N, C-alpha and C positions, 0 to 999 in steps of 0.2 A: 257926716253921718250923725243921726240923732242918737243921743244917749238916754237910755231909759233906766229907771229904777223900778224893780219889781218887788212887790210885797206879797208874802204868802202868809195869810192868817192861819193859826193853828191853836185850837182850844187846849185847855188843860186836859191831861190824860183821862181823868175821871169823868169829864164832861163830853167826851168824844163819842159820836155815833151811838147815842143811847137808843135811837130808833132801830138799831140792829140787835138789840138785846135778845130778841126772840130767836136769833140764829147764831149769835156769837157771844161768847163769854167776855167779861170785861178785859181780860188779858189779851184775848184774841183781837178785840177791837183796837187796843192800843198798838199791837204789832201791825195790824192792817193799816191804821192811820199813819203810823211812823213810816212805813214803807211807801205809802202813797205820797206823803209829804216829801220824802227824800227823792222820789221819782220826779215830782213836779219841780223841785229845786234843781235837780240834775238836768232836766229839759231846759229850764230857764238859763242855766249856765252855758248851754250850747248855742244860744242866740247871741250873735256878735254885738248887736246894738244894745243889749242889756248890760249896763256897766255895774250895777249893784243889785244884789238879791238880798232882801231883808226878810227874816222870819219874825213875824209878830206873834208872840206867844208868851204865856206866863213864865215859862222856863225855856232854856235853850234845848235844842234837839241834838243829841249826840250824832256824830258822823254825818253831818250835813254841811254843805258848802254855802252857808248863808250867814250874813251878819244878823245877830239877834237884837231885836228891839223888844223890850218888855211890854207885854200887855198888862196894863195896870188895873184891869177889871172894870173899866167904865162901860163896857159893852162894845161889840164889834164896830158899830157905826161911829161912835165917839172916838174909839181908838184909831180908826182909819182917818177920821178928820184930823186928829192930832198929828198923825204921821204926815198926811198930805200937806198940812200947814207948815211943817218943818222941812219940807223938801223943795228944791227947785227943779224945774224941768219936767219931763214927761214921766207919768206914773202908770204902772200896770199893776192891777190887783188880780191875783189868780188864786182860787181856792185850792186847798191842799188835797182834795179828795177826787182828783181827776186821773184815774188809773191808766187811761188810754192816751193821755196827752203826749203830743210829739212836737218836735221843733217846728215843722211846717205850720202847725196850728197857731203857735205863738207868732210866727213870722206873718201869717195872714192877718191876725188881729192887729198887730202893730202897724202893718202897712195900711190897713183900713183906717186906723186912727190918724196916721200921718196925713192921709188924704182928706179926711173929713173933720178932723178935730177930736173925735171920740169914736170908739168902737166898743161893742158889747156883745158878749156871748151868753146866751141863756142855757138853762138846763134842757134836757131832752123833751121836757113837757112844756117849755116856753113860759114858765112861771118864775123860776129863780134866775139869779145872775151868777154865773160861774167865773166870769172874768170881765174886767172892764179896763180899757186902755184910755187914758186921759192925756192927750197930746196938747190940747188947747189951753190948759191951765185955767179954764173958766170955773167959777164956783160950782160946787156940787154938794148936794145933801146926800150922803150915803144912806141907803135904805135897804141894806141886806136884811133878809128875813122873808116871810111869806109875801109873794107878789112882787118881789124886788125887781124883776125884769121890767115890768111896766112902769114902776116907780122911777127907775134909773132912765129908761128910754124917754120918759116924759120931760126930762130936765134938759132938753136941747136936742140938737141934731146928733144922732149917733148912728153909725153904720152897724147893722146887725151882722155878725159873722157866725155862720153855721158850719161847724165841723164836728165830726164825731168825737174827736179827742177833747174838745171843749165842752161838749154837751153831756157826756156821761159822768155825772158825779154819783158818789155812792152814799146815799142818804137812807134808803129803805131796803128791805130784803130783796125786792124785785130788782133794784138797781145793782145790788151785789150779784144777783143771779145773771143779769145781762153781762156784767163785767167778767164773771167767771166763765161765761160761754164764749168769750172771745179769745182768739189765739194770742193777740197782743198782750192781754192781761196775764195769760198763763206764762208767756215768755218773759215778761218783765218781773213777775212776782213769783 
């Protein structure tokens, strides 16, 4: 069985989900993002082939079952490149803002990567990258940010995995409204 390392990036509390400022106060954004991060980590812990779960963040997150790796402030892409260079084996990067994520979503992504070398999951709009699984250990230039899905997909053959748990990230008020309208979100949060 393949052994995976999963990395969950999480910004500093004050920098999280500022695009939700029109609908959530700063304290509410921190509570929401902490809950979503803990949810993502808990899901990753349920996948047998994931040996390690790392939280890449400026500070540790209390009450979560992940090893902490300090984000040194170089920017997400540089920080992920540093982590990737320091690890052996297969790497999974999953963003912490996926409130509907479930174990079968991660299992599907990992299986696709093991079959083709790489697998990628976009946001529901097809523009951002919510998760990427790197089985082949080929070089990659991380390009998280606007248009990241096309930038990552252009770097070699990657299987696109489309699942609702991987596609709904909470970046904007309309994303939060979609999450709040789902039974899965209400049960989990």
